[in-house]
C-alpha positions in Angstrom: -0.9 -2.4 50.6 0.9 -5.3 49.0 -0.8 -4.6 45.7 0.3 -0.9 45.9 3.9 -1.9 46.5 3.7 -4.5 43.7 2.4 -2.0 41.2 5.0 0.5 42.3 7.8 -2.0 41.7 6.4 -2.8 38.3 6.1 0.8 37.3 9.6 1.5 38.6 10.9 -1.4 36.5 9.2 -0.2 33.4 10.5 3.3 33.8 14.0 2.0 34.5 13.9 -0.2 31.4 12.8 2.8 29.3 15.2 5.4 30.6 18.4 3.7 31.7 20.2 2.8 28.5 23.8 2.4 27.6 25.0 5.8 26.4 26.4 4.2 23.2 22.8 3.2 22.5 21.9 6.9 22.1 24.6 7.3 19.5 23.3 4.4 17.4 19.7 5.7 17.7 20.9 9.1 16.5 22.9 7.6 13.6 20.0 5.4 12.5 17.4 8.1 12.5 19.8 10.6 10.9 20.5 8.2 8.0 16.9 7.0 7.6 15.2 10.4 7.5 18.2 12.1 5.8 18.3 9.7 2.9 14.6 10.1 2.2 14.9 13.9 2.3 18.0 13.9 0.1 16.3 11.8 -2.5 13.5 14.3 -2.5 15.8 17.1 -3.2 17.2 15.2 -6.2 13.8 14.6 -7.8 13.3 17.1 -10.6 9.5 16.7 -10.4 9.3 17.8 -6.8 10.0 21.4 -5.7 11.9 22.0 -2.4 8.7 23.4 -0.9 6.7 20.3 -1.5 7.4 17.7 1.2 6.0 14.7 -0.7 8.6 12.2 0.4 9.0 13.3 4.1 5.6 12.6 5.5 5.1 13.0 9.3 4.5 9.3 10.0 8.1 8.5 9.1 9.3 10.5 12.0 7.2 8.4 14.3 8.4 5.2 12.7 12.0 6.3 13.2 11.4 6.6 17.0 10.3 2.9 17.1 12.7 1.2 14.8 15.8 3.1 15.9 14.9 3.9 19.5 12.9 0.8 20.5 14.3 -2.0 18.3 12.9 -4.8 20.5 9.3 -3.5 20.4 6.9 -5.8 18.7 5.4 -2.7 17.0 8.8 -1.9 15.4 9.4 -5.2 13.6 9.5 -5.4 9.8 6.0 -7.0 9.4 4.6 -4.1 11.4 6.6 -1.4 9.9 6.0 -2.3 6.3 2.6 -3.9 6.5 1.2 -1.3 8.8 2.2 1.6 6.5 1.0 0.0 3.3 -2.3 -1.1 4.7 -2.9 2.3 6.2 -1.9 4.1 2.9 -4.3 1.9 0.9 -7.2 2.5 3.4 -6.4 6.3 3.5 -6.5 6.8 -0.2 -9.5 4.5 -0.7 -11.6 6.4 1.8 -10.5 9.7 0.5 -11.7 8.8 -3.0 -15.1 7.8 -1.5 -15.4 10.9 0.6 -13.4 13.5 -1.2 -15.7 16.3 -0.4 -14.0 19.0 1.7 -17.1 19.2 3.9 -16.7 15.5 4.8 -13.1 15.7 5.6 -13.8 15.0 9.2 -15.6 11.8 8.3 -13.0 10.6 5.8 -10.2 11.3 8.3 -11.9 9.4 11.1 -12.9 6.5 8.9 -9.4 6.2 7.5 -7.7 6.0 10.9 -10.3 3.7 12.3 -10.3 1.2 9.5 -6.5 1.3 9.4 -6.3 0.4 13.1 -8.7 -2.5 12.8 -7.1 -3.9 9.7 -3.7 -3.7 11.2 -5.0 -5.6 14.2 -6.5 -8.3 12.0 -3.4 -8.7 10.0 -1.1 -8.5 13.0 0.7 -5.5 11.5 -0.1 -2.9 14.1 2.2 0.0 13.8 1.0 3.3 15.4 2.5 5.6 12.8 0.3 3.9 10.2 -2.6 5.8 11.6 -0.8 9.0 10.6 -0.1 7.6 7.1 -3.8 7.0 6.6 -4.7 10.5 8.0 -2.1 12.3 5.8 -3.8 10.7 2.7 -6.9 12.8 3.6 -5.5 16.0 5.1 -2.2 16.3 3.3 -1.3 18.9 0.7 -3.2 19.0 -2.6 -0.2 17.4 -4.4 -0.3 14.4 -2.0 -4.0 14.0 -2.5 -3.5 14.2 -6.3 -1.1 11.2 -6.1 -4.0 8.9 -5.6 -2.9 5.3 -5.1 0.6 6.2 -6.3 0.8 7.6 -2.7 1.1 4.0 -1.6 4.2 3.3 -3.6 5.9 6.7 -3.3 6.3 8.2 -0.8 5.0 5.4 1.5 6.6 2.2 0.3 9.8 3.9 -0.8 10.2 5.7 2.4 9.5 2.6 4.5 12.0 0.5 2.7 14.7 3.1 3.2 13.9 3.2 6.9 13.9 -0.6 7.1 17.2 -1.1 5.3 18.9 1.5 7.4 17.5 -0.1 10.6 18.8 -3.5 9.5 22.3 -2.1 8.8 22.7 0.2 11.8 20.9 -1.8 14.5 23.1 -4.9 13.9 26.4 -3.2 14.2 26.6 -2.9 18.0 26.4 -6.1 20.0 23.6 -5.0 22.3 21.2 -4.2 19.5 19.5 -6.5 17.0 17.0 -6.0 14.3 14.6 -7.7 13.5 14.3 -8.7 17.1 12.0 -11.7 16.6 14.5 -13.6 14.5 17.2 -13.0 17.1 14.9 -14.1 19.9 14.1 -17.3 17.9 17.8 -18.0 17.5 18.4 -17.4 21.2 15.5 -19.7 22.1 16.9 -22.4 19.8 20.3 -22.3 21.3 18.7 -22.3 24.8 16.7 -25.5 23.9 19.8 -27.2 22.5 21.7 -26.3 25.7 18.9 -27.6 27.8 18.7 -30.9 25.8 22.4 -31.4 26.2 22.2 -30.8 30.0 19.3 -33.2 30.3 21.1 -35.9 28.3 24.2 -35.4 30.5 22.1 -35.8 33.7 20.5 -38.9 32.3 23.9 -40.4 31.5 25.2 -39.6 34.9 22.2 -41.2 36.5 22.6 -44.3 34.4 26.3 -44.6 35.4 25.3 -44.2 39.1 22.7 -47.0 38.7 25.2 -49.2 37.0 27.8 -48.7 39.7 25.1 -49.5 42.4 24.3 -52.8 40.6 28.0 -53.7 40.7 
């Protein structure tokens, strides 16, 4: 019974942490995703080599990344290393596997291998980013123009789009006081300040104890 109550409290806490957010946080999430995806889409419309019907720049995995880096800024999976590294590794894997198994009849195999290899490599390199799996998959099941890009797919749209999302995240997520990005650097700074404060408190206590001992000797 205790275990059930404990699990209930944990689940309640997780749900609370994920759903109860300062209303202003929703506004910044909206602004960040609007700018990030909007800029990528706008650049595409200004490219004379891409028609309006060819969505080469706006690949589906960018939408998933936007959820993480604008809606869950403190998630380990949303940090720059994961965002950039995860997409690039997955794009390289996706294109490489497609070139090896480019036969339409083996599309199921190339798709499965691309996603699977991407996940494992992201785990090994500590760049796990769930949307990366979609990036690898799109390299195999995307439009013919995306497939024709070959390894250029890694640079554009993937690297270009990821850098836009990242720069917007750094700009927007650091405006309000309750949001920071990247989260790890802020956490390190907070831990450093906490250690300094602890050291000062320990030194003060030691000095106080020394003074008390000195007074006792007198």
